[in-house]
C-alpha positions as MATLAB code, in Angstrom:
seq = 'MKPLDGIRVLDLTRALAGPFCTLMLGDYGADVIKIEIPGTGDDTRKWGPPFIGEESAYFLSVNRNKRSITLNFKDPKAVEIFKELAKTSDVIVENFTPDVMSRFGIGYDEIKEINPQIVYCSISGFGKDGPYRDRPAYDQIMQGVGGLMSITGTPEGEPEKIGIAVTDIGAGMWGAFAVVTALQHRNSSQKGQHIDLAMLDAQVAWLTYQAGYYFATNEAPQRLGKAHPTLVPYQAFMGNDGKYFNVAVGSDRLWERFCGGIKRPELQNDPEYATNGDRVRNRSTIVPMLQEHFLSRSSTEWVADLQAVNVPAGPINDLVDVFTDPQVLHREMLLSIPHPTLGEVKQTGLPIKFSDTPGGIDKHPPLLGEHNSEILRELGYSESDINQLANTSVI';
ca = [
       0.000    0.000    0.000;
       1.049    3.540   -0.790;
      -0.352    6.539    1.105;
      -2.537    7.713   -1.794;
      -3.658    4.332   -3.134;
      -7.276    4.573   -4.250;
      -7.093    8.286   -5.099;
      -7.696    9.121   -8.766;
      -6.325   12.377  -10.147;
      -7.292   13.902  -13.487;
      -4.249   15.863  -14.612;
      -4.963   18.680  -17.070;
      -1.590   20.343  -16.578;
       1.408   21.041  -18.745;
       4.878   22.572  -18.473;
       6.136   22.283  -14.869;
       4.084   23.617  -11.925;
       1.093   21.355  -12.500;
       3.033   18.288  -13.669;
       5.286   18.490  -10.603;
       2.202   18.610   -8.375;
       0.730   15.504   -9.987;
       4.122   13.744  -10.041;
       4.226   14.106   -6.256;
       0.730   12.631   -5.963;
       1.553    9.811   -8.369;
       4.810    8.945   -6.599;
       2.849    8.162   -3.467;
       0.161    6.018   -5.019;
      -2.450    8.183   -6.749;
      -3.727    6.990  -10.126;
      -2.844   10.045  -12.220;
      -4.512   10.269  -15.626;
      -2.712   12.861  -17.728;
      -5.099   14.389  -20.251;
      -3.366   15.847  -23.298;
      -4.155   17.458  -26.636;
      -4.248   14.867  -29.435;
      -1.234   15.001  -31.724;
       0.872   17.402  -29.646;
       0.312   16.760  -25.954;
       2.064   18.589  -23.147;
       4.170   21.478  -24.512;
       7.263   20.055  -22.841;
       7.208   16.950  -25.054;
       8.892   19.243  -27.612;
      11.140   21.205  -25.224;
      14.676   20.354  -26.247;
      17.350   19.504  -26.925;
      18.329   17.417  -25.134;
      16.154   14.514  -26.214;
      16.549   10.869  -25.263;
      15.506    9.061  -28.411;
      12.323   10.845  -29.433;
      11.473   11.886  -25.876;
      12.216   15.283  -24.339;
      14.479   15.019  -21.297;
      12.397   17.788  -19.714;
       9.125   15.863  -20.138;
      10.669   12.638  -18.869;
      11.822   14.374  -15.676;
       8.358   15.319  -14.350;
       5.784   12.927  -15.813;
       6.423    9.487  -14.351;
       3.672    7.560  -12.547;
       0.990    8.853  -14.920;
      -1.223    7.395  -17.641;
      -1.838    9.435  -20.782;
      -5.131    9.855  -22.595;
      -5.713   12.367  -25.394;
      -8.960   14.355  -25.538;
      -9.939   17.092  -27.962;
     -12.159   19.361  -25.849;
     -13.388   21.158  -28.943;
     -15.514   18.050  -29.509;
     -18.484   17.610  -27.113;
     -17.818   13.869  -26.992;
     -14.413   14.535  -25.418;
     -16.042   16.751  -22.791;
     -18.515   13.948  -22.109;
     -15.666   11.459  -21.610;
     -13.937   13.839  -19.224;
     -17.105   14.222  -17.186;
     -17.483   10.446  -17.038;
     -13.980   10.254  -15.605;
     -14.670   13.116  -13.193;
     -17.691   11.344  -11.707;
     -15.454    8.675  -10.181;
     -12.333   10.769   -9.570;
     -11.145   12.438   -6.390;
      -8.956   15.258   -7.675;
      -8.636   17.475  -10.739;
      -5.492   19.555  -11.235;
      -5.286   22.155  -14.015;
      -2.969   25.075  -14.749;
      -4.694   26.999  -17.510;
      -5.319   30.724  -17.217;
      -8.535   31.521  -15.276;
     -11.860   30.763  -16.999;
     -10.424   28.473  -19.716;
     -11.840   25.354  -18.072;
     -15.260   26.967  -17.655;
     -15.338   27.822  -21.342;
     -15.038   24.108  -22.079;
     -17.804   23.388  -19.589;
     -15.516   21.555  -17.163;
     -14.712   24.228  -14.579;
     -15.203   23.627  -10.873;
     -18.818   24.809  -10.838;
     -19.738   22.368  -13.601;
     -17.826   19.419  -12.147;
     -19.097   19.790   -8.581;
     -22.637   19.380   -9.920;
     -21.786   15.821  -10.941;
     -19.267   15.110   -8.161;
     -19.727   17.255   -5.031;
     -16.732   15.581   -3.384;
     -14.230   16.599   -6.070;
     -11.087   18.436   -4.991;
     -10.358   20.801   -7.864;
      -6.936   22.476   -7.825;
      -6.311   25.384  -10.205;
      -2.698   26.562  -10.478;
      -2.102   29.850  -12.297;
       0.388   32.668  -12.328;
      -1.596   35.258  -10.423;
      -4.753   33.524   -9.192;
      -8.397   33.736  -10.190;
      -8.880   37.357   -9.134;
      -7.003   40.640   -8.849;
      -5.631   43.074  -11.452;
      -3.099   40.568  -12.875;
      -5.431   37.552  -13.173;
      -5.312   37.369  -16.973;
      -1.575   37.826  -17.391;
       0.425   34.866  -18.729;
       3.135   33.586  -16.410;
       6.341   31.624  -16.765;
       8.800   30.881  -13.989;
      11.331   33.583  -14.825;
       8.611   36.241  -14.923;
       7.393   35.108  -11.522;
      10.885   35.032   -9.993;
      11.116   38.693  -10.950;
       7.641   39.829   -9.917;
       7.815   37.934   -6.617;
      11.106   39.522   -5.529;
      13.333   36.451   -5.701;
      15.649   37.799   -8.388;
      16.162   41.040   -6.471;
      17.912   39.118   -3.671;
      19.826   36.698   -5.910;
      23.209   37.566   -7.402;
      26.272   39.535   -6.361;
      26.040   43.049   -4.909;
      27.802   44.572   -7.896;
      26.133   42.329  -10.470;
      22.766   41.981  -12.113;
      19.693   40.285  -10.610;
      19.910   36.537  -11.242;
      17.353   33.786  -11.478;
      17.719   30.542   -9.558;
      19.208   27.698  -11.599;
      15.986   25.674  -11.575;
      12.410   26.877  -12.029;
      11.769   27.185   -8.304;
       8.577   29.234   -8.628;
       7.044   26.545  -10.831;
       8.281   23.713   -8.634;
       7.290   25.541   -5.466;
       3.762   26.092   -6.755;
       3.590   22.378   -7.599;
       4.643   21.464   -4.076;
       2.114   23.879   -2.544;
      -0.465   22.307   -4.865;
       0.275   18.762   -3.687;
       0.081   19.920   -0.068;
      -3.208   21.709   -0.771;
      -4.695   18.618   -2.424;
      -3.884   16.250    0.433;
      -5.100   18.862    2.940;
      -8.406   19.171    1.070;
      -8.690   15.376    0.912;
      -8.256   15.209    4.684;
     -11.028   17.802    5.086;
     -13.215   15.751    2.732;
     -12.700   12.685    4.924;
     -14.505   14.426    7.771;
     -16.975   16.639    5.889;
     -17.709   14.571    2.748;
     -17.308   17.822    0.803;
     -14.853   18.720   -1.922;
     -13.694   22.232   -2.710;
     -11.877   24.466   -5.168;
      -8.226   25.344   -4.583;
      -7.039   28.629   -6.101;
      -3.228   28.510   -6.093;
      -1.195   31.391   -7.551;
       2.501   31.082   -8.355;
       2.971   34.658   -7.129;
       1.380   33.847   -3.756;
       3.583   30.757   -3.420;
       6.675   32.818   -4.225;
       5.807   35.562   -1.734;
       5.178   32.961    0.999;
       8.714   31.656    0.409;
      10.290   35.047    1.186;
      10.021   34.243    4.932;
      13.015   35.777    6.729;
      13.879   38.138    3.878;
      10.352   39.529    4.154;
      10.903   39.689    7.909;
      14.012   41.845    7.400;
      12.003   44.200    5.203;
       9.176   44.388    7.764;
      11.731   45.181   10.493;
      13.713   47.849    8.614;
      11.368   49.078    5.880;
      14.308   48.659    3.500;
      14.502   46.159    0.651;
      17.123   43.439    1.296;
      20.055   43.612   -1.090;
      21.861   40.945   -3.068;
      24.779   39.385   -1.202;
      25.936   36.791   -3.717;
      27.286   33.770   -1.858;
      26.796   35.343    1.591;
      24.027   35.324    4.202;
      22.415   38.621    5.225;
      22.614   38.073    8.999;
      25.269   35.404    9.606;
      29.047   35.687    9.043;
      30.843   33.624    7.854;
      27.990   31.821    6.137;
      28.929   31.636    2.464;
      31.166   30.111   -0.171;
      34.938   30.460   -0.281;
      37.519   29.263   -2.812;
      40.455   26.980   -2.097;
      43.793   26.973   -3.921;
      42.444   24.317   -6.304;
      40.051   26.894   -7.774;
      37.013   25.084   -6.362;
      34.450   26.609   -4.045;
      33.126   25.221   -0.793;
      30.457   26.369    1.638;
      30.848   27.216    5.298;
      27.894   27.813    7.628;
      28.859   29.348   10.955;
      25.380   29.678   12.407;
      26.278   30.458   16.031;
      29.070   31.824   18.209;
      29.674   28.290   19.496;
      30.349   27.218   15.916;
      32.602   30.249   15.494;
      34.836   28.884   18.251;
      35.075   25.537   16.476;
      35.593   27.241   13.149;
      38.573   29.257   14.413;
      40.165   26.073   15.715;
      39.392   24.138   12.536;
      41.102   26.682   10.279;
      44.057   27.052   12.706;
      43.296   30.698   13.503;
      42.460   30.530   17.239;
      43.381   34.179   17.739;
      40.239   35.218   15.856;
      37.973   33.618   18.433;
      38.293   36.405   20.999;
      39.177   39.257   18.671;
      36.742   42.033   19.717;
      36.112   42.836   16.053;
      34.783   39.345   15.411;
      33.889   37.744   18.756;
      30.118   37.708   18.227;
      28.022   37.265   15.133;
      26.866   40.875   15.421;
      30.507   41.973   15.395;
      31.208   39.835   12.358;
      28.190   41.138   10.444;
      29.249   44.742   11.170;
      32.798   43.929   10.069;
      31.886   41.729    7.109;
      34.012   43.858    4.768;
      37.227   42.995    6.638;
      36.714   39.456    7.881;
      35.465   37.918    4.641;
      38.487   39.037    2.538;
      40.786   37.943    5.384;
      39.254   34.481    5.461;
      39.295   34.176    1.687;
      43.004   34.972    1.621;
      43.591   32.343    4.293;
      41.615   29.710    2.414;
      43.813   30.158   -0.660;
      46.581   28.363    1.220;
      44.981   24.894    0.835;
      42.537   22.988   -1.346;
      38.785   23.124   -0.911;
      38.755   19.379   -0.155;
      41.245   19.804    2.687;
      39.338   22.705    4.230;
      36.060   20.819    4.098;
      37.648   17.806    5.785;
      39.197   19.958    8.533;
      35.971   21.794    9.270;
      33.845   18.657    9.239;
      36.344   17.093   11.662;
      35.429   19.749   14.255;
      31.677   19.553   13.461;
      31.449   22.839   11.605;
      28.910   22.634    8.736;
      30.932   22.691    5.511;
      30.662   21.054    2.123;
      31.746   21.204   -1.498;
      29.788   22.996   -4.205;
      28.972   20.044   -6.430;
      27.995   20.051  -10.046;
      25.414   17.488  -11.129;
      28.093   14.951  -12.063;
      29.230   15.139   -8.444;
      25.673   15.038   -7.096;
      24.695   11.850   -8.909;
      27.882   10.034   -7.903;
      27.736   11.203   -4.285;
      27.639    8.212   -1.901;
      24.948    9.773    0.308;
      22.719   10.578   -2.679;
      23.136    7.033   -3.976;
      22.569    5.465   -0.558;
      19.320    7.410   -0.201;
      18.196    6.092   -3.619;
      17.873    9.562   -5.104;
      19.037    8.215   -8.469;
      16.851    5.502   -9.968;
      16.462    3.831  -13.352;
      13.104    2.610  -14.638;
      12.025    0.643  -17.716;
      10.645    2.576  -20.697;
       8.884    1.043  -23.721;
      10.959    2.831  -26.378;
      14.116    3.894  -24.529;
      15.000    0.751  -22.607;
      15.638    2.524  -19.331;
      15.476    6.145  -18.200;
      17.078    7.687  -15.153;
      14.937    9.524  -12.633;
      15.473   11.426   -9.429;
      14.334    9.416   -6.439;
      11.546    9.977   -3.944;
      12.531   12.364   -1.138;
       9.900   11.325    1.427;
      10.649    7.976    3.038;
       7.576    6.542    4.786;
       8.223    3.691    7.210;
       4.996    1.790    6.449;
       3.645    3.118    3.147;
       6.571    4.015    0.901;
       6.022    5.510   -2.509;
       7.599    4.204   -5.677;
       8.029    4.637   -9.401;
       5.671    2.134  -10.985;
       4.964    3.804  -14.331;
       7.320    5.302  -16.891;
       6.604    8.785  -18.271;
       3.831    7.931  -20.714;
       3.913    8.081  -24.474;
       1.314   10.472  -25.861;
      -2.090    8.767  -25.662;
      -0.464    5.516  -24.572;
      -3.383    4.632  -22.296;
      -6.298    5.767  -24.460;
      -7.706    2.283  -24.905;
      -6.984    1.167  -21.349;
      -8.737    4.125  -19.728;
     -11.685    4.103  -22.109;
     -12.189    0.376  -21.559;
     -12.350    1.104  -17.826;
     -15.243    3.448  -18.636;
     -17.007    0.672  -20.534;
     -16.146    1.640  -24.113;
     -15.782   -1.196  -26.615;
     -12.934   -1.510  -29.101;
     -15.243   -0.382  -31.903;
     -16.253    2.646  -29.820;
     -12.615    3.509  -29.221;
     -11.770    3.138  -32.913;
     -14.666    5.445  -33.778;
     -13.394    8.060  -31.276;
      -9.942    7.883  -32.852;
     -11.282    8.079  -36.394;
     -13.315   11.202  -35.545;
     -10.373   12.905  -33.745;
     -12.088   12.931  -30.366;
      -8.968   11.258  -28.929;
];
């Protein structure tokens, strides 16, 4: 048993925020039916290079544990099929701009009439109301609007985006949390509900302590590059091998260990640096001093010395390093699964390890429309019915 066994999810999403939400649900047991446009499918099927065979690496990364059916919602028969599926489903996830689903006759108001217990999650850039509701949204736009890029990058440099689409992925994670929360509410009330999830709201919620600094000072936090705004030293430094490593001195107790670990015990009681407040005020002198000191040895040696005295430190790995790291491999965060046309495909593993109901990867990222016949047969359609639907471009 997996935690979400018995939950059926109709997945009307594409790109990343929605597919990541439904991937999380599918990883832990939900039956996710991915509904795509006939002939083209999810936009990300064409996002490349790189491709693995004929499959986009991007699509393969976020669409495992799903079945694919193609429906042309311009045809009333396709809408009818969707509603048949919705009658016996628990969750619908969509990430179209507001009102698109209602125009097809399958918005929340229409679906709750046939299934009052449905949990209907709508993920959009700006939400279903407000002055920006109709604006299109991609991750980079949202990283800018939501303030993330303003605090990312070096002080003298330009605003930078995060190296992955964190606003998309974050909205997907909020979506999965919202769905399971609404399902828990349904368990006690027997009522479904609509979830209105905006990428902008999700991004703003993530600002946490940076927002707290703004609330406290009424000044916008500035970019600090590799450094932390309120802890010193808490950043990356370079060794004499040209490689960077991170150090996180999060308390004055750690500062004592740090000074011993780098063989500079005299710094421990230096009045300029004795407390974190002193070090933050004197950031401009202590950071260059430490960087000069770290150029005397390799990053690997410094990391080993600091870890030996229990100071948080670690290398800055590229993805080759990450996916050969013994801890990553031990935790099964690199997996390979069978695929019908590619032999095997690599996937990131499942981060949540349940003791009694673990998740798993049971289904490869689906080929477009791979499960048309299977899903329609479950609804009671005959082979001749299915052939007729294909011949008339309903599926």
